[in-house]
ZADO-1210 file (C-alpha; in nm, 4 decimals, padded with zeros to 6 digits):
<atoms>
<atom x="00.0209" y="-00.0092" z="-00.0124" code="MET" pos="1"/>
<atom x="00.1046" y="00.3590" z="-00.1082" code="LYS" pos="2"/>
<atom x="00.2227" y="00.5473" z="00.2097" code="ALA" pos="3"/>
<atom x="00.0764" y="00.9223" z="00.1878" code="THR" pos="4"/>
<atom x="00.4081" y="01.1037" z="00.3649" code="SER" pos="5"/>
<atom x="00.6464" y="01.1340" z="00.5791" code="ASN" pos="6"/>
<atom x="00.5042" y="01.3782" z="00.7820" code="LEU" pos="7"/>
<atom x="00.1827" y="01.1911" z="00.8013" code="SER" pos="8"/>
<atom x="00.2991" y="00.8546" z="00.8902" code="ALA" pos="9"/>
<atom x="00.5115" y="01.0306" z="01.1764" code="ASN" pos="10"/>
<atom x="00.2609" y="01.2455" z="01.3146" code="GLY" pos="11"/>
<atom x="00.0297" y="00.9196" z="01.3418" code="SER" pos="12"/>
<atom x="00.3149" y="00.7093" z="01.5115" code="PHE" pos="13"/>
<atom x="00.3631" y="01.0230" z="01.7702" code="SER" pos="14"/>
<atom x="00.0090" y="01.0487" z="01.8388" code="SER" pos="15"/>
<atom x="-00.0144" y="00.6995" z="01.8923" code="PHE" pos="16"/>
<atom x="00.2794" y="00.6513" z="02.0970" code="THR" pos="17"/>
<atom x="00.2004" y="00.9513" z="02.3142" code="LEU" pos="18"/>
<atom x="-00.1718" y="00.7884" z="02.3490" code="TYR" pos="19"/>
<atom x="00.0258" y="00.5032" z="02.4628" code="THR" pos="20"/>
<atom x="00.2818" y="00.6196" z="02.6754" code="LEU" pos="21"/>
<atom x="-00.0434" y="00.8092" z="02.8675" code="THR" pos="22"/>
<atom x="-00.2349" y="00.5028" z="02.9069" code="PHE" pos="23"/>
<atom x="00.0707" y="00.3330" z="03.0521" code="CYS" pos="24"/>
<atom x="00.1427" y="00.6011" z="03.2707" code="PHE" pos="25"/>
<atom x="-00.1960" y="00.6100" z="03.4000" code="ALA" pos="26"/>
<atom x="-00.2099" y="00.2426" z="03.4292" code="PHE" pos="27"/>
<atom x="00.0877" y="00.2313" z="03.6262" code="CYS" pos="28"/>
<atom x="-00.0291" y="00.4821" z="03.8484" code="GLY" pos="29"/>
<atom x="-00.3435" y="00.2931" z="03.9502" code="ALA" pos="30"/>
<atom x="-00.1194" y="00.0108" z="04.0060" code="ALA" pos="31"/>
<atom x="00.0853" y="00.1788" z="04.2552" code="ARG" pos="32"/>
<atom x="-00.1713" y="00.2517" z="04.4496" code="ALA" pos="33"/>
<atom x="-00.2446" y="00.0257" z="04.7821" code="ASP" pos="34"/>
<atom x="-00.5460" y="-00.0699" z="04.9977" code="GLU" pos="35"/>
<atom x="-00.6114" y="00.0986" z="05.3004" code="PHE" pos="36"/>
<atom x="-00.9009" y="00.0187" z="05.5570" code="SER" pos="37"/>
<atom x="-01.0638" y="00.1811" z="05.8292" code="LYS" pos="38"/>
<atom x="-01.3359" y="-00.0444" z="06.0392" code="VAL" pos="39"/>
<atom x="-01.6171" y="00.1431" z="06.2318" code="SER" pos="40"/>
<atom x="-01.8925" y="-00.0310" z="06.4723" code="HIS" pos="41"/>
<atom x="-02.2377" y="00.0947" z="06.4800" code="HIS" pos="42"/>
<atom x="-02.5285" y="-00.0654" z="06.6698" code="SER" pos="43"/>
<atom x="-02.9017" y="00.0040" z="06.7945" code="VAL" pos="44"/>
<atom x="-03.1848" y="-00.1181" z="06.9217" code="ARG" pos="45"/>
<atom x="-03.4082" y="-00.3187" z="06.6569" code="MET" pos="46"/>
<atom x="-03.7310" y="-00.5527" z="06.7398" code="PHE" pos="47"/>
<atom x="-03.8336" y="-00.8678" z="06.5737" code="SER" pos="48"/>
<atom x="-04.0745" y="-00.8456" z="06.2687" code="TYR" pos="49"/>
<atom x="-03.9095" y="-00.4990" z="06.1992" code="GLY" pos="50"/>
<atom x="-03.7460" y="-00.3895" z="05.8854" code="LEU" pos="51"/>
<atom x="-03.3895" y="-00.3029" z="05.7997" code="LEU" pos="52"/>
<atom x="-03.2956" y="-00.1038" z="05.4598" code="THR" pos="53"/>
<atom x="-02.9486" y="-00.1232" z="05.3412" code="ILE" pos="54"/>
<atom x="-02.8740" y="00.1265" z="05.0231" code="GLU" pos="55"/>
<atom x="-02.5089" y="00.1104" z="04.9281" code="THR" pos="56"/>
<atom x="-02.3014" y="00.1817" z="04.6417" code="ARG" pos="57"/>
<atom x="-01.9895" y="-00.0660" z="04.6302" code="THR" pos="58"/>
<atom x="-01.8497" y="-00.3251" z="04.8812" code="GLY" pos="59"/>
<atom x="-01.9352" y="-00.6633" z="05.0275" code="ASP" pos="60"/>
<atom x="-02.2223" y="-00.7410" z="05.2428" code="ILE" pos="61"/>
<atom x="-02.2504" y="-01.0146" z="05.5063" code="ARG" pos="62"/>
<atom x="-02.5530" y="-01.0331" z="05.7189" code="ILE" pos="63"/>
<atom x="-02.6277" y="-01.2942" z="06.0060" code="GLU" pos="64"/>
<atom x="-02.9289" y="-01.3553" z="06.2071" code="GLY" pos="65"/>
<atom x="-02.9065" y="-01.3779" z="06.5585" code="TRP" pos="66"/>
<atom x="-03.1469" y="-01.4114" z="06.8566" code="ASP" pos="67"/>
<atom x="-03.0541" y="-01.0483" z="07.0063" code="GLU" pos="68"/>
<atom x="-03.3332" y="-00.7249" z="06.9694" code="PRO" pos="69"/>
<atom x="-03.0105" y="-00.5374" z="06.8780" code="ARG" pos="70"/>
<atom x="-02.8772" y="-00.4353" z="06.5455" code="LEU" pos="71"/>
<atom x="-02.4813" y="-00.4786" z="06.5257" code="GLU" pos="72"/>
<atom x="-02.2791" y="-00.3426" z="06.1986" code="VAL" pos="73"/>
<atom x="-01.8826" y="-00.3445" z="06.1195" code="GLU" pos="74"/>
<atom x="-01.8398" y="-00.1085" z="05.8575" code="ALA" pos="75"/>
<atom x="-01.4840" y="-00.1507" z="05.7010" code="GLU" pos="76"/>
<atom x="-01.4418" y="00.1530" z="05.4702" code="LYS" pos="77"/>
<atom x="-01.1433" y="00.0628" z="05.2100" code="VAL" pos="78"/>
<atom x="-00.9838" y="00.3279" z="04.9823" code="VAL" pos="79"/>
<atom x="-00.7044" y="00.2972" z="04.7267" code="ARG" pos="80"/>
<atom x="-00.4249" y="00.5595" z="04.7622" code="ALA" pos="81"/>
<atom x="-00.0376" y="00.6254" z="04.6968" code="LYS" pos="82"/>
<atom x="00.0208" y="00.6472" z="05.0779" code="SER" pos="83"/>
<atom x="-00.1514" y="00.6104" z="05.4374" code="GLU" pos="84"/>
<atom x="-00.1582" y="00.9965" z="05.5083" code="ALA" pos="85"/>
<atom x="-00.3008" y="01.0148" z="05.1467" code="ALA" pos="86"/>
<atom x="-00.5878" y="00.7519" z="05.2444" code="ALA" pos="87"/>
<atom x="-00.7218" y="00.9449" z="05.5583" code="LYS" pos="88"/>
<atom x="-00.9095" y="01.2190" z="05.3563" code="PRO" pos="89"/>
<atom x="-01.0751" y="00.9649" z="05.1518" code="LEU" pos="90"/>
<atom x="-01.2154" y="00.8179" z="05.4522" code="TYR" pos="91"/>
<atom x="-01.3571" y="01.1262" z="05.5363" code="GLU" pos="92"/>
<atom x="-01.5353" y="01.1248" z="05.1917" code="ARG" pos="93"/>
<atom x="-01.7109" y="00.7948" z="05.2647" code="LEU" pos="94"/>
<atom x="-02.0133" y="00.8365" z="05.5708" code="GLN" pos="95"/>
<atom x="-02.1912" y="00.5254" z="05.7133" code="VAL" pos="96"/>
<atom x="-02.5487" y="00.6577" z="05.8364" code="GLU" pos="97"/>
<atom x="-02.7528" y="00.4479" z="06.0587" code="LEU" pos="98"/>
<atom x="-03.0971" y="00.6154" z="06.1173" code="VAL" pos="99"/>
<atom x="-03.4089" y="00.5048" z="06.2940" code="GLY" pos="100"/>
<atom x="-03.4519" y="00.2161" z="06.5688" code="GLN" pos="101"/>
<atom x="-03.6958" y="-00.0439" z="06.6942" code="ASP" pos="102"/>
<atom x="-03.9074" y="-00.1618" z="06.3629" code="LYS" pos="103"/>
<atom x="-03.7562" y="00.0708" z="06.1272" code="ASN" pos="104"/>
<atom x="-03.3762" y="00.1061" z="06.0296" code="VAL" pos="105"/>
<atom x="-03.1921" y="00.2500" z="05.7374" code="VAL" pos="106"/>
<atom x="-02.8226" y="00.1943" z="05.6893" code="ILE" pos="107"/>
<atom x="-02.6863" y="00.4206" z="05.4158" code="ARG" pos="108"/>
<atom x="-02.3738" y="00.4575" z="05.2605" code="THR" pos="109"/>
<atom x="-02.3065" y="00.8451" z="05.1765" code="GLN" pos="110"/>
<atom x="-02.0641" y="00.8911" z="04.9112" code="TYR" pos="111"/>
<atom x="-01.9009" y="01.2073" z="04.7568" code="PRO" pos="112"/>
<atom x="-02.1643" y="01.4305" z="04.5050" code="PRO" pos="113"/>
<atom x="-02.0915" y="01.3048" z="04.1564" code="ARG" pos="114"/>
<atom x="-01.9918" y="01.5694" z="03.9207" code="ARG" pos="115"/>
<atom x="-02.1861" y="01.5597" z="03.5566" code="LEU" pos="116"/>
<atom x="-01.9422" y="01.6012" z="03.3352" code="TRP" pos="117"/>
<atom x="-01.7402" y="01.2732" z="03.5307" code="ARG" pos="118"/>
<atom x="-01.9955" y="01.0933" z="03.7710" code="PRO" pos="119"/>
<atom x="-01.7805" y="00.8047" z="03.7963" code="PHE" pos="120"/>
<atom x="-01.4582" y="00.9664" z="03.8234" code="ARG" pos="121"/>
<atom x="-01.2735" y="00.7853" z="04.1420" code="GLY" pos="122"/>
<atom x="-01.5649" y="00.5843" z="04.2868" code="GLU" pos="123"/>
<atom x="-01.3192" y="00.2561" z="04.2222" code="SER" pos="124"/>
<atom x="-01.1026" y="00.4049" z="04.4843" code="ARG" pos="125"/>
<atom x="-01.4046" y="00.3830" z="04.7444" code="LEU" pos="126"/>
<atom x="-01.5936" y="00.1288" z="04.8785" code="SER" pos="127"/>
<atom x="-01.7506" y="00.0029" z="05.2391" code="VAL" pos="128"/>
<atom x="-01.7843" y="-00.3593" z="05.3019" code="ASN" pos="129"/>
<atom x="-02.0153" y="-00.4533" z="05.5662" code="TYR" pos="130"/>
<atom x="-02.0434" y="-00.7289" z="05.8596" code="ARG" pos="131"/>
<atom x="-02.4401" y="-00.6871" z="05.9954" code="ILE" pos="132"/>
<atom x="-02.5964" y="-00.8966" z="06.2757" code="ARG" pos="133"/>
<atom x="-02.9699" y="-00.8349" z="06.3102" code="MET" pos="134"/>
<atom x="-03.2775" y="-01.0233" z="06.4659" code="PRO" pos="135"/>
<atom x="-03.3279" y="-01.3507" z="06.2604" code="TYR" pos="136"/>
<atom x="-03.6831" y="-01.2788" z="06.2547" code="ASP" pos="137"/>
<atom x="-03.6842" y="-00.8910" z="06.1173" code="ALA" pos="138"/>
<atom x="-03.7478" y="-00.8290" z="05.7491" code="ASN" pos="139"/>
<atom x="-03.4680" y="-00.6953" z="05.5121" code="LEU" pos="140"/>
<atom x="-03.4537" y="-00.4711" z="05.1855" code="ARG" pos="141"/>
<atom x="-03.1420" y="-00.4236" z="05.0233" code="LEU" pos="142"/>
<atom x="-03.0259" y="-00.2314" z="04.7436" code="HIS" pos="143"/>
<atom x="-02.6346" y="-00.2644" z="04.6424" code="CYS" pos="144"/>
<atom x="-02.5196" y="-00.1363" z="04.3220" code="VAL" pos="145"/>
<atom x="-02.1451" y="-00.3109" z="04.3058" code="ASP" pos="146"/>
<atom x="-02.0512" y="-00.5830" z="04.5210" code="GLY" pos="147"/>
<atom x="-02.1094" y="-00.9384" z="04.6893" code="ASP" pos="148"/>
<atom x="-02.4135" y="-01.0299" z="04.9246" code="VAL" pos="149"/>
<atom x="-02.4155" y="-01.3132" z="05.1803" code="SER" pos="150"/>
<atom x="-02.7209" y="-01.3656" z="05.4008" code="ILE" pos="151"/>
<atom x="-02.7811" y="-01.6308" z="05.6728" code="ILE" pos="152"/>
<atom x="-03.0421" y="-01.7350" z="05.9278" code="GLY" pos="153"/>
<atom x="-03.3043" y="-01.4953" z="05.8433" code="LEU" pos="154"/>
<atom x="-03.6513" y="-01.6335" z="05.8315" code="VAL" pos="155"/>
<atom x="-03.8009" y="-01.2812" z="05.7549" code="GLY" pos="156"/>
<atom x="-03.9127" y="-01.1360" z="05.4189" code="ALA" pos="157"/>
<atom x="-03.6152" y="-01.0294" z="05.2002" code="GLN" pos="158"/>
<atom x="-03.6082" y="-00.8244" z="04.9050" code="GLN" pos="159"/>
<atom x="-03.2455" y="-00.7770" z="04.7642" code="VAL" pos="160"/>
<atom x="-03.1695" y="-00.6171" z="04.4623" code="ARG" pos="161"/>
<atom x="-02.7751" y="-00.6123" z="04.3246" code="VAL" pos="162"/>
<atom x="-02.6558" y="-00.4394" z="03.9785" code="ASN" pos="163"/>
<atom x="-02.3239" y="-00.6309" z="03.9903" code="TYR" pos="164"/>
<atom x="-02.2245" y="-00.9142" z="04.1671" code="GLY" pos="165"/>
<atom x="-02.3214" y="-01.2381" z="04.3642" code="ASP" pos="166"/>
<atom x="-02.6056" y="-01.3067" z="04.5779" code="VAL" pos="167"/>
<atom x="-02.6392" y="-01.6007" z="04.8254" code="GLU" pos="168"/>
<atom x="-02.8603" y="-01.6566" z="05.0426" code="ILE" pos="169"/>
<atom x="-02.8633" y="-01.9879" z="05.3002" code="ARG" pos="170"/>
<atom x="-03.2523" y="-02.0818" z="05.4107" code="VAL" pos="171"/>
<atom x="-03.2797" y="-02.1847" z="05.7558" code="PRO" pos="172"/>
<atom x="-03.6083" y="-02.3609" z="05.7482" code="HIS" pos="173"/>
<atom x="-03.7434" y="-02.4558" z="05.3940" code="VAL" pos="174"/>
<atom x="-04.0601" y="-02.5761" z="05.5176" code="GLU" pos="175"/>
<atom x="-04.1322" y="-02.1934" z="05.6591" code="PHE" pos="176"/>
<atom x="-04.0362" y="-02.0774" z="05.3360" code="LEU" pos="177"/>
<atom x="-04.3631" y="-01.9517" z="05.1123" code="ARG" pos="178"/>
<atom x="-04.2227" y="-01.8299" z="04.8230" code="SER" pos="179"/>
<atom x="-03.8718" y="-01.7685" z="04.6560" code="LEU" pos="180"/>
<atom x="-03.8810" y="-01.5575" z="04.3041" code="ARG" pos="181"/>
<atom x="-03.4858" y="-01.4824" z="04.1852" code="ALA" pos="182"/>
<atom x="-03.3740" y="-01.3570" z="03.8645" code="ARG" pos="183"/>
<atom x="-03.0595" y="-01.2801" z="03.7079" code="SER" pos="184"/>
<atom x="-03.0212" y="-01.0730" z="03.3960" code="LEU" pos="185"/>
<atom x="-02.6952" y="-01.2394" z="03.2897" code="LEU" pos="186"/>
<atom x="-02.5070" y="-01.4916" z="03.5217" code="GLY" pos="187"/>
<atom x="-02.5639" y="-01.7964" z="03.7202" code="TYR" pos="188"/>
<atom x="-02.8760" y="-01.9578" z="03.9102" code="VAL" pos="189"/>
<atom x="-02.8012" y="-02.2820" z="04.1562" code="GLN" pos="190"/>
<atom x="-03.0128" y="-02.3863" z="04.4223" code="SER" pos="191"/>
<atom x="-03.0414" y="-02.7274" z="04.5995" code="ASP" pos="192"/>
<atom x="-03.4070" y="-02.6368" z="04.6803" code="LEU" pos="193"/>
<atom x="-03.5398" y="-02.7720" z="04.3379" code="ASN" pos="194"/>
<atom x="-03.2036" y="-02.8473" z="04.1925" code="GLY" pos="195"/>
<atom x="-03.1679" y="-02.5672" z="03.9466" code="ALA" pos="196"/>
<atom x="-02.8331" y="-02.5388" z="03.8132" code="ASP" pos="197"/>
<atom x="-02.7688" y="-02.2901" z="03.4660" code="SER" pos="198"/>
<atom x="-02.6101" y="-01.9823" z="03.3386" code="ALA" pos="199"/>
<atom x="-02.6758" y="-01.7471" z="03.0434" code="GLY" pos="200"/>
<atom x="-02.9290" y="-01.4798" z="02.9930" code="PHE" pos="201"/>
<atom x="-03.2906" y="-01.4228" z="03.1793" code="ALA" pos="202"/>
<atom x="-03.1905" y="-01.7332" z="03.4458" code="GLN" pos="203"/>
<atom x="-03.4667" y="-01.7336" z="03.7172" code="GLY" pos="204"/>
<atom x="-03.5202" y="-01.9141" z="03.9953" code="LEU" pos="205"/>
<atom x="-03.8825" y="-02.0162" z="04.1595" code="SER" pos="206"/>
<atom x="-03.9946" y="-02.1839" z="04.4758" code="TYR" pos="207"/>
<atom x="-04.3793" y="-02.1909" z="04.6182" code="TRP" pos="208"/>
<atom x="-04.4938" y="-02.3780" z="04.9317" code="ASN" pos="209"/>
<atom x="-04.8409" y="-02.2308" z="05.0403" code="PRO" pos="210"/>
<atom x="-04.8042" y="-02.3570" z="05.4016" code="LYS" pos="211"/>
<atom x="-04.4887" y="-02.1462" z="05.4238" code="GLY" pos="212"/>
<atom x="-04.4744" y="-01.7776" z="05.6080" code="GLY" pos="213"/>
<atom x="-04.0985" y="-01.6403" z="05.4335" code="GLN" pos="214"/>
<atom x="-04.1031" y="-01.4789" z="05.0857" code="ASP" pos="215"/>
<atom x="-03.7450" y="-01.4002" z="04.9229" code="ILE" pos="216"/>
<atom x="-03.7421" y="-01.1684" z="04.6155" code="SER" pos="217"/>
<atom x="-03.3900" y="-01.1635" z="04.4540" code="ILE" pos="218"/>
<atom x="-03.2762" y="-00.9482" z="04.1437" code="SER" pos="219"/>
<atom x="-02.9089" y="-00.9301" z="03.9882" code="VAL" pos="220"/>
<atom x="-02.8235" y="-00.7800" z="03.6990" code="ARG" pos="221"/>
<atom x="-02.5122" y="-00.9133" z="03.6240" code="MET" pos="222"/>
<atom x="-02.4037" y="-01.1980" z="03.8468" code="GLY" pos="223"/>
<atom x="-02.4889" y="-01.5296" z="04.0336" code="GLY" pos="224"/>
<atom x="-02.7795" y="-01.6379" z="04.2693" code="ILE" pos="225"/>
<atom x="-02.6925" y="-01.8975" z="04.4885" code="PHE" pos="226"/>
<atom x="-02.9913" y="-02.0229" z="04.7236" code="VAL" pos="227"/>
<atom x="-02.9314" y="-02.3457" z="04.9627" code="TYR" pos="228"/>
<atom x="-03.0805" y="-02.5043" z="05.3071" code="ARG" pos="229"/>
<atom x="-02.8822" y="-02.3811" z="05.5908" code="GLU" pos="230"/>
<atom x="-02.8839" y="-02.7262" z="05.7239" code="ASN" pos="231"/>
</atoms>
């Protein structure tokens, strides 16, 4: 093929080289960032059959049911920075809110305001992992944008919505489970309740027992859904 000109070729090469070097420097800068974490603990009174609502954006969540009239939360703020000194102001940009008590409690992660021209800038550097203990017979409503969710030991109603991540639920007493409705837009579905084991687009899982009383609803945009008997 005939070359156009030395100037054009050199200009294209220079632009490509500059772009490549810029990308490499940016990638190396990101790769040099280390991970730092800071843990905080929160507690509030919560009654049986109350409702816990969780709203968070990035981070893993583990929830355990226990026989205490109290909600306990361990929140681990995780940030990526070049040094521990640089990590400290990033902790302040993440705020964990615990609102309410008794019959209605809300856990919410507050992130820095998004900019219209770069709405997702820096979000990959900030996340909060939660470990939560709540009354085993209370109800749960959870929305997480990006993170894995694990729930064990709850007999109350559960509504779980995750955009990107896996959801695993251990059902304590299958005979008390009335309905299970689970759907993954793209991912994997597995359960020993009815032998489901499939992967791909629009994967679903359902279970119905008219004698039960617990309802579980799971919605995942991209990720796996795993529902097993606890025992």
